[in-house]
C-alpha positions in Angstrom: -18.4 -33.6 -30.7 -18.7 -30.4 -32.2 -17.8 -26.9 -31.3 -19.3 -23.8 -31.6 -18.3 -20.0 -30.7 -20.1 -17.5 -28.7 -19.2 -13.9 -29.0 -19.0 -11.6 -26.0 -18.4 -7.9 -25.9 -17.3 -6.7 -23.0 -14.8 -3.4 -21.5 -11.4 -4.8 -20.3 -8.7 -3.2 -18.8 -6.7 -4.8 -21.7 -6.1 -2.9 -24.9 -8.1 -4.5 -28.1 -5.7 -7.1 -29.7 -3.4 -7.5 -26.6 -2.1 -10.8 -25.3 -1.7 -11.2 -21.5 2.0 -12.2 -21.3 1.8 -12.3 -17.4 3.7 -10.0 -14.7 7.2 -8.7 -15.4 9.4 -9.6 -12.6 12.6 -7.6 -11.6 14.6 -9.3 -8.7 18.1 -9.2 -7.1 19.8 -10.0 -4.0 23.4 -9.6 -2.6 25.7 -7.9 0.1 25.9 -4.4 -0.9 23.4 -1.7 -2.8 25.4 -2.8 -5.7 24.1 -5.9 -6.0 20.4 -4.9 -6.7 20.9 -1.5 -8.2 21.0 -3.0 -12.0 17.5 -4.5 -11.1 15.7 -1.5 -9.4 16.8 0.7 -12.6 15.4 -1.6 -14.7 12.4 -1.7 -12.6 12.1 2.1 -12.8 12.9 2.0 -16.3 9.8 -0.5 -16.8 7.6 2.1 -15.3 8.7 5.6 -16.7 9.9 8.3 -15.2 9.6 9.9 -11.5 6.7 12.2 -11.0 7.7 13.4 -7.6 5.3 15.3 -5.8 3.3 17.0 -8.5 -0.3 16.6 -7.9 -2.9 14.9 -10.0 -2.3 11.6 -12.0 -0.2 11.7 -14.5 0.0 10.6 -18.2 2.6 7.7 -17.3 5.4 7.3 -15.0 5.7 6.3 -11.3 6.1 7.7 -7.8 8.6 6.8 -4.9 9.3 6.5 -1.6 12.7 6.7 0.2 12.1 7.4 3.6 15.0 10.1 3.6 13.6 12.9 4.6 15.1 15.1 7.2 18.3 13.5 6.7 20.7 11.8 8.9 19.9 14.4 11.8 16.4 13.6 12.0 14.9 11.4 14.9 13.0 8.5 14.6 9.8 9.0 13.1 6.5 7.3 14.4 2.9 6.9 12.6 -0.3 5.4 13.8 -1.4 2.3 11.8 -2.8 4.8 9.0 0.0 6.5 7.7 -1.3 9.2 5.0 2.2 11.4 4.9 2.3 10.0 1.2 -1.0 10.9 -0.1 1.2 13.4 -2.3 2.7 10.6 -4.0 -0.3 8.7 -4.4 0.2 6.1 -1.4 -1.5 5.4 2.0 0.0 2.7 4.1 -1.8 0.8 6.6 -1.3 -2.0 9.3 -2.9 -3.8 11.9 -0.1 -3.8 14.4 0.7 -0.8 16.3 1.9 1.5 13.6 5.1 2.4 11.7 8.7 3.9 12.7 11.2 5.5 10.3 14.6 5.1 11.7 16.3 8.0 12.9 19.3 9.2 14.8 21.4 8.4 16.8 21.1 5.4 14.5 19.2 4.7 11.3 18.7 1.0 11.7 16.4 1.0 14.7 19.0 0.5 17.5 16.2 1.9 19.8 14.4 -1.0 19.1 17.3 -3.7 19.9 21.2 -2.4 20.0 21.7 -5.6 17.5 20.2 -4.1 14.9 22.9 -1.6 13.7 25.0 -4.6 12.8 21.7 -6.4 10.8 20.4 -3.5 9.0 21.7 -1.2 6.4 20.0 1.1 4.1 19.9 1.1 0.4 19.2 4.6 -0.2 20.8 6.3 2.9 20.2 7.1 5.7 16.8 5.7 7.0 15.0 2.6 6.8 11.3 1.7 7.6 9.1 -1.1 9.7 5.3 -1.5 10.8 5.8 -2.1 14.8 4.0 -5.0 16.3 3.5 -6.9 13.0 5.9 -7.6 10.1 2.9 -7.4 7.5 1.2 -4.2 5.9 -0.6 -3.0 3.2 -0.3 -0.4 0.8 -3.2 1.3 -0.8 -3.4 4.1 -3.6 -4.8 7.4 -4.3 -4.8 10.3 -6.8 -1.9 12.0 -5.8 -2.8 14.7 -3.4 -6.1 13.8 -3.1 -6.6 11.0 -0.3 -10.5 10.4 -0.8 -10.1 9.0 -4.6 -9.2 5.9 -4.8 -6.5 4.7 -7.4 -4.8 1.7 -9.0 -1.5 1.2 -10.3 0.3 -1.2 -13.1 3.5 -2.0 -10.9 4.9 -2.2 -7.4 8.4 -2.9 -6.1 10.3 -2.4 -2.9 13.9 -3.0 -1.3 14.7 -5.0 1.9 17.7 -5.2 3.8 18.3 -8.5 5.6 16.1 -11.4 4.0 17.8 -14.5 5.0 15.2 -16.9 3.9 13.5 -17.5 0.8 9.9 -17.9 2.2 9.8 -15.2 5.1 9.2 -11.7 2.3 6.8 -11.7 -0.1 4.5 -9.5 -2.2 1.0 -9.8 -2.9 -0.9 -8.0 -5.7 -4.5 -7.3 -5.6 -6.9 -6.0 -8.5 -9.2 -2.8 -7.2 -11.8 -5.5 -6.5 -9.8 -7.3 -3.8 -8.8 -10.2 -6.9 -5.2 -11.5 -6.2 -3.6 -11.1 -8.8 -0.3 -12.3 -8.3 2.8 -13.2 -5.7 6.0 -13.6 -5.1 8.8 -13.9 -2.5 11.6 -11.7 -2.2 15.1 -13.1 -2.9 17.2 -14.2 0.1 20.9 -13.0 0.6 23.3 -14.7 3.3 24.9 -12.6 5.9 23.9 -9.3 7.7 23.1 -6.0 6.0 22.5 -7.5 2.7 19.9 -6.0 0.3 17.1 -7.7 -1.4 14.8 -6.3 -4.3 11.5 -7.4 -5.8 9.6 -5.6 -8.4 6.8 -6.2 -10.4 4.9 -4.8 -13.4 1.5 -5.3 -15.3 2.0 -4.4 -19.0 -1.2 -6.3 -20.2 -4.1 -3.9 -18.4 -4.1 -5.5 -14.7 -4.5 -2.6 -12.3 -3.2 -3.0 -8.6 -5.2 -1.5 -5.9 -3.6 -2.9 -3.1 0.2 -4.5 -2.4 0.2 -6.7 0.6 3.9 -6.7 2.2 5.1 -9.4 4.2 8.0 -8.3 5.7 10.3 -11.2 7.3 8.5 -13.7 9.5 8.4 -11.5 12.9 7.8 -8.2 14.3 11.0 -5.9 14.9 12.0 -6.5 19.0 14.0 -9.4 19.9 17.3 -10.7 18.8 17.2 -12.5 15.5 17.6 -16.1 15.5 18.0 -19.2 12.7 14.0 -19.6 12.9 13.2 -15.8 12.9 13.8 -13.9 10.0 14.0 -10.0 10.8 13.5 -7.9 8.0 13.4 -4.0 7.5 12.2 -2.5 4.2 13.5 1.0 1.9 12.1 2.3 -0.9 9.4 1.8 -2.1 8.7 2.3 -6.4 5.2 2.2 -8.0 3.4 3.0 -11.1 1.4 6.2 -11.5 -1.6 6.2 -9.6 -4.7 6.6 -11.5 -8.4 7.0 -10.4 -10.4 3.6 -10.4 -13.7 5.5 -10.6 -15.8 4.4 -13.6 -14.1 0.9 -13.5 -17.0 -1.4 -13.5 -17.2 -5.1 -12.4 -18.2 -7.6 -15.0 -19.2 -10.5 -15.3 -20.3 -11.9 -11.7 -16.7 -12.5 -11.4 -15.7 -9.3 -10.3 -13.5 -9.0 -12.5 -12.3 -5.4 -13.1 -13.1 -3.8 -16.5 -12.6 0.0 -18.0 -14.1 1.1 -21.5 -11.8 -0.1 -24.2 -13.6 -2.8 -25.8 -12.9 -6.2 -27.4 -14.6 -9.1 -28.5 -13.8 -12.2 -26.1 -14.6 -15.5 -28.0 -15.2 -18.4 -26.0 -15.1 -22.3 -27.1 -18.0 -24.5 -26.4 -17.8 -27.8 -26.5 -21.1 -29.2 -27.1 -23.0 -32.2 -27.9 -24.9 -33.6 -30.6 -28.2 -32.6 -29.7 -29.8 -29.1 -30.1 -28.8 -26.7 -27.7 -31.6 -24.9 -25.7 -30.4 -23.0 -22.5 -27.2 -21.4 -21.3 -24.4 -20.8 -18.9 -20.6 -20.0 -19.0 -18.0 -21.0 -16.6 -15.7 -19.0 -16.0 -12.5 -20.7 -13.9 -9.6 -17.8 -14.2 -6.5 -20.0 -14.7 -5.4 -19.1 -18.8 -2.9 -16.0 -19.1 -3.2 -15.8 -22.3 -7.1 -15.8 -22.9 -7.2 -13.7 -25.2 -4.7 -14.6 -28.1 -5.6 -18.4 -27.2 -9.4 -18.0 -27.8 -8.9 -16.2 -31.3 -6.6 -19.0 -32.3 -9.4 -21.3 -30.8 -12.0 -19.8 -33.0 -9.9 -19.4 -36.3 -9.2 -23.7 -35.6 -12.6 -24.3 -34.7 -14.5 -22.2 -37.7 -15.6 -19.0 -36.5 -17.6 -18.0 -39.2 -20.0 -20.9 -38.7 -23.4 -19.6 -37.1 -24.5 -21.3 -34.0 -27.6 -22.7 -33.6 -30.8 -21.2 -33.6 -32.2 -20.3 -30.1 -30.7 -19.9 -26.8 -26.7 -21.5 -26.7 -26.4 -23.9 -23.5 -25.2 -28.2 -23.0 -26.0 -30.2 -19.7 -23.9 -29.3 -17.2 -23.3 -25.5 -18.4 -20.6 -24.0 -20.9 -16.8 -24.1 -20.6 -14.6 -20.8 -21.5 -11.7 -22.7 -23.4 -9.1 -20.1 -22.8 -10.0 -18.1 -19.3 -8.9 -14.8 -18.5 -7.3 -13.8 -15.3 -9.2 -11.2 -15.2 -12.3 -13.5 -14.4 -10.9 -14.8 -11.0 -12.0 -13.2 -7.8 -11.5 -14.7 -4.2 -14.8 -14.5 -3.1 -16.2 -16.3 -6.4 -15.7 -20.2 -6.1 -13.7 -21.9 -9.4 -15.7 -23.0 -12.5 -18.7 -20.6 -11.3 -21.6 -20.7 -14.3 -22.5 -17.4 -15.4 -26.0 -17.4 -16.8 -26.0 -15.6 -20.7 -28.6 -15.3 -23.5 -27.2 -15.0 -27.0 
């Protein structure tokens, strides 16, 4: 068998020369707020300084929501299924449940829902907590801070949870602006009541997060907790600076998000001895270290070797030897073949 190399110019969210190293995960759990404080602080440092409610997208940094507006004397706050109060901080929160509740006086642990909850939940940053009502699932969407009409993306998101008892009840899912699942992970659990758990994930190789799904426990608040029913409340949300996704284009057919900042993607082709006469490239979106691996393969296989004359092809298609995670999309089957011209 012989190998040829095909070079494509693409516009990618990753900067030229960067290697995909995968997401950076910060997580911790334990009986008190002090148990997770170091992990929260590391995640904050990963993202940069807090930009508060400064309008417009800033060059870097992060935004936070701690739910504590109004202080300990505030009554519970109820929102509908589309929560827009935090558009100034670059976030909208939606649910297919009945809405949202931010806890308040006289109990900051949702005793208005069930009097047993004051012994079950505890805030990380007192005094207030947050839940979706009628469900345990919500989505966080991003906008340019101060302008809810302009969609945005972030480079990371983290959240604090209280009373996560099960290792598989609570999780974060990270989606690209086009809907592709970038990453998901369970939130670490801690034994006992009034415990604290934190999970924060940032992406430092060009990935953009357009939506985060939070699954908080395995049931909505209302009934008593049981061994099988893990009820969880949320506290601080921490996320990277929301930046407009306007101008992001989708390329190639996989639906991956690409933006200005070009580099050469080298694709190794396993070819038969017979001349190549037509071509397709198959993307299966599994390898995270695509660019570095492709260049290494190019050097090994001799990039300087010119391809044969005429269009390149092989029976059954051409395979990208080190596919990129940016070339994966839930609506596009794995190993989809995409036509090209050399």
